[in-house]
Steps between C-alpha positions, in 0.01 A plus 500: 500500500657169430242249383574155626388196300241416765360846483497482124307175531255660738460796265464262207232301684324825593513611136361166382224516756428855388490388141266220589280743688503735201410207272217406729383858526516543119310173452242614747475838331467332156226273629320799645538681170372196304204464731430873470502482120271196497264673743491792261397259220230353721379845597460583131253211454230681701487819287536277193190304604320824586582639157363184333180524704472870413525414129207256540301765690569759227375267225190407705427872552530554124271205430241627754506847347461369146216266600319784679542723195389215270179443700410867569692704236576742788847660477532512879556124503822555303668674798612165652618400153712816456643486854565125465675560168728769650578290810563197277776685315664598832482143626647368175790750535558376856487143380760578231754575777454152643516344154861613463599296804300184426525349148211258543277781621598703192419196276149468643432872482631559149386168354151469652381778729582812297350366170187389685469838674538671161224279355275593791578871448417469130175315580397764762581782260300337215200441731502865611526612136206276397280636780594858418416441131154356590601139429406375842344176370825408326692584818266282707543213254879509566459469879595132488830594329578735789420232754731258321783759496447575869499129589828459311646801685403350835674175405817691405480705821480177698812383315675833585399469867632146510835621357522776765434238768780288354738802512411574862530139612829449315649819647389407848644148474828637360523751786447231756760274336751785477443592862550145615815460285651824637429404858652156447811668361509738795460213740778302334724808493429570865575142594820508299593828668432347843701193412784713366480721808525197724786368298667840514462511877631150519795596280550816701515294818736255335709782351627594834615145551620422153576775255643245267167327481342832403741550220410158369132583541533833319485333161209298618316813603580665171376197315178494703445869425545436136263206524242715670540761234460235230190367674354848507563540128350157440187601695467812285544290182238255621260789559558627146457147363170467690375825346594372150331166573186682616494701177538179294224334699272795432581483130445124505168550672391735223610246241307224679190720512533562126548128438203416719282749310629356174420143607153604606437645155604175335176339618135594507465643149208369296623628163842508335489876445441581865766242600766666281401853602543406865800265495746651247525847663532331840781284360687809370467662841630190675810459279549879472493508120332747269318334207360165397337330202340154480512314164344156438464267203173510313322163486264606220623369162374796292607777738832673575804311626513673839273718710600778739267437792616789718759776512575777749771762550619542142479842334306374195205263467599144423342328195230252599608241244836385361519329162797298385794371707657664804867596491781550747447444872128451448566200280779366723288504814238282327754260352741473796228519768720701735536860614665726242642838605580772251652843555428777251496871449166661563294654223431872482159458661644291784753762614247678717423866545846570650685295233690330780428140395755363255475121525252229586511134593241265344440168672302234309331241720339193335136418581423126494175313430375186676735289276803707611531642152576869448161658424629858509727735691485786746736789422601719796695822437696702751658842444824599684515160672802298608529127539397382845521126561250509785250702293556269207415195713194685636390588147540139389282378784235763451484446126483124554201568722359729230544229239316246712224748579477595132473132404232449765317807372516368144363166614235683698409698187471175306291346778277806506456480123426128529263573787317760292482256211380223730240734645385586149486134407324421825254779436441371147455149634268632768300690240483194278405292801229749594386512137488120486320501833255759372443300185457189710259680731309642204474160337409341832242770570359455151483126546355534850247770407367323194164334537629184339674226690849449360738213564827397338672165527819356357524236230467222759179646643632651826336834581740798508252787537132546586318825576254538783201455269588131468381445854148593387509217250671223696428604860870458578786752523790251519591493131868578464706183456192276483432265209220631279350157431475427876309826564269434206440144623395632842263744329354215291396319817271788598408603143448188287438709186866607516623157385491591129703815568752292699552265206560797269754647744682164514516497120647852501768405755591187301550710190201364310347851482649844443216688665156441642173685554239349727175615659360338810276565798668509841312453825709502815352374830524841668333676203135421429470657158692340213775694329551480128866496408688518171853356503774609259840332498801552274871432497741759642847495348799718409577635154750221447212254516603338827184394678459656843157382604129577465281797590146423619237776511171438681239758398179535696214528251221466754377854433504430128286196563265709708487766229433236240231357723353847550513564127328171434242589760471846348448353154240272648334791679520728199364225281217455746442873540510551123292199407228561757394846377580400142272201535227728635552746218495230234200330658288812523605612152402158363161534668455849360599383153280193484198589711234762495492652850299774659661842514538489879678163490719619208599804706584282799709265285682791338572648845647167605715491186613856574593415860691190397684697230597761761621215720718374214629852432589551867685169511702584187571853623626368835733262325630773264544749785705251697721428199562874446581549869747213505664635182518852648293640213196606700448876469343715771354848461539659840275794574333652802204276588237563765443150641172583669313561175683213324410249773144626507472445125633144533266425791202611292597249230506208749190575702250219495721256306480139619281609789770700684453851630794740478539714811716805432678701773666818367688777685356847530768659280650417163759224478748583223771265376725481195381196312399351171123519534427209266754269668377590846146422391633161394644451853169589663297282263729198558484537878121546496462203266702279738310630803166411342615165358653376826209606722211304346321465831524873585285783372726803515847635431637815666721758327675748730720792397720643775706818469784619723770760453731289278300201374168391354379148591241306303356205694268235350355262757293190443336259744571184308707185522833650606848395388674188640826561681706289258370698202588848625864497382401398145190714473654752257677238286404462138244226422460424870151402620404383845411133455238356734150363476338832582667669204473232229190652351645854508654581163808706428845486345713599801624817325287768663699559822831469318390779263378707796837473673690600184282808448517612864879470511525695174314778687768492775236358734450184698224241538440298815222279629357356818290187500332263744356170390121513499488875580625662183792694354602864483734628228668837553662704221713792622610783269683824570270799534537770236445869553480714190667839564297812418562679169353837598718786374786254444719369221377154398771251397368187327803271475535127578881521535550586867860621455412737216191618689714581804755682283226713339359578844840619626555711188159670521555566870663828390155624392370481859182322383358182661546179300253212464632173352300217339607179327193446279258702292216363714658646813549834326138509375375408847711774661376744237134435582563514876633857486275730702689829461741632242609262230854381423752761391686271260480136390808298395369184337676184379309309229572143612375465858378230733139408453289443195491865397783706351617855546292608197186389686591722793574796269165451323322486837681818609402690184140388541483631857280810525742685728850364441508465121747795477751325730844489329637155419849365432496167318802302626558185295760302311266458202485703182207746480188350338414580141347850457598586859560872559620670815266754654572806704408305813647168392866418437646173378830393663651182368709298742776531587497871578691711748342623821606856407292480184204359693526780755521766227195362314306474828574861590404612150168315515420625848574865414375529143169311477258781588295644208666276244319283245458135598635353173737626232509316165691557178299654215250237370131425448307632804221243460745213537629653824150545639394143414818351650448686827137400508590133466703539820204657679640854483258777398637802315404850616679697228746447212726787395691482172833675470747512209716209625295332775154436640403578862218296655323602822310224679147529628472483882342175623176509688492356854255232395736364240754401761263271686506231233 
């Protein structure tokens, strides 16, 4: 078949159209294939996310199992742990498949997740081991560590999940973009094919009319085909270029993330160490280098030349200090202040485990201070690196940022050090301020609390300070800044006697005097009674002699004046009280000496002399008693006293005196107190004397003794003059006497009630009174009631030291015997005679006791008792034994201090070994001397037995009548 040119053209057009269709079909198929591959990537994101969630679930199951086992120690709780551990390994294997496809996923897993999972596995295993080895408490104490590890794992899992989301989103976006690009290409190809088809049809229609035109168009068609082919190749190249650009953008994104993390770590650090530990590794990661060291100049004159602040990545530890000068690139970078790069062969340690590293590049970057002087350098080292201009520019920028951050951190360190120093200084200043304030407050409190008025003025006389007491003297509280002479002049107007003091003060201010001392009486309008004041004034100056002013001290001596007045009155009273009876005594004695008188009159005169002498003796005794009480030298002998019999005895002595009857009201039972009998008699006599003296118009005085559970009250009531209201507060003051016309003729020194009050308070009691003018007065003395414990079948402890007595009681408690304690020999003797049944089992007696009697008196009374004379005794005293003293079988001498064990042993020995033993054992001597010595002590001898080295003496039992003395 002969092919004409027109047919060839038609065939050629058909072939071109076919080629275009094939191109379009291939483009469409490639787009479908690209979309299919991207959909596969997207479809992998779901199982990838599921695997990540499964890893979290496995770890949570392990944690739940371990916590259950930790709380219960039950092995069944470890089943979730074991299953979670097995499933975790499977999930990690599945995750490893995805790691091969996604580098960033592998970086997160290998760099963060897997080490953290391993730490959790080690923690769970150690907790299980501790519980199984019975160290549960230690395991519980580490719970917080496990929580911290789990919290860190959750953070890393969130980071992993975020990376999976990024992979899915990126894949999906890429698929959509690829799909759209392929469809655009298909559309363009289809349009081109349609255009070419139309052109071909047009050419075919024209070919029939002009074959020549087709021949001319043949080249055009060929050229268009070639153009279309070139366009197709260009489209494919553009697609490849887009894929390369996408890869670069991804790499750039990773670099930007690293740079962002690095820049974040440049700020926020409080200390230099944490700043370097965070920023330098981040810098190495950003510039993709392997090791770094930071060296700075040392500013300390006596230290090394340079300090290595931080190093990381080198096989050996860097020295912390560098002495001497630096050499080579290190010196150049400091001198030239620019980046120095040095290539070198690696050392043996730097070659790595595979010995594949042969060379390294060291880059020295200068670090500048705030004066733009090189303060140090940062050395970065890379192994197997090539020069990259873009990376070099990046490194320069990052290191410039590092230098600025390092400078800021240094300045921050300096500011922190300055802040600490300022805080210390501020604290010291605050302490000094507080100390000064405390001293000021102390001085001010001292000045304000003193009873004297104090005022200070400057050399010109202007007042700088005045305490609140000054108001009492001047009636004015506006002192500060006032002129002293003006205030004194105002005072002179109301107190004319102050004029002499004012002139003296003027002389002091003018410098005519160095100091002054004045006494004056001050009577302010609002105060009726005058105040007696003593004024001291002296200069106040510094050590250098510079005069600062004057200090004025106003001392109130009103009470002194009153005391002086009372003393004068007392002397007058005492003189009167002494001279009156003395005059009587002298007068009657003169009569008796010079006259012959009948016997009856002589007896009456002698009785008067006797009474007046007793009056003088009482007055002198009162005065001496008061002096002893004020000096704290008054001694009291406290014993058990039955007040009923004592008051009855006193009442008998006063019956019928001065025409007064004594009415006595006593309770039905005994009223015991601990008191000094003689001193309490003195109290009763003084109160009765006052009651009779101050009731001259009455004819009786009542004495009432009341007894309740805790107290004994003695009341003495008169029906006399009564006490004025203004005198009640001063009634117990020394030398005080109520002064009115009704009492002028009543004698007295004003000491009686003061002595009474001192004695009552020494007895831990109280005295009160109630009085009505014209109706009389009642004085009440209240003492604590005293109950003497029974001594029947008990151990008697006579000891006036309460602590030692209590200790002895506790020690002897092991003997299971009742204990009776007494503080005086009188109490012990009283308890001894009040025993109705069995006598005491043992007596522990101190020699020096309260009361007038000693421990020897009690022991003598015990040995004279008809029933209890064989009672064993332990003498407990700090004194040496008396001369010729000998221990007996029933009497042991323990000198203080002694141990309670020894006391207990001696007590047990005496309690167990006193039956059928002789009463006394003496060394070999004259028997008559022994008998006479015992007789002098009131002890009768039953029998004396002589043995080769000792003498045994048996005492004669006492008759019952002998004990009634």
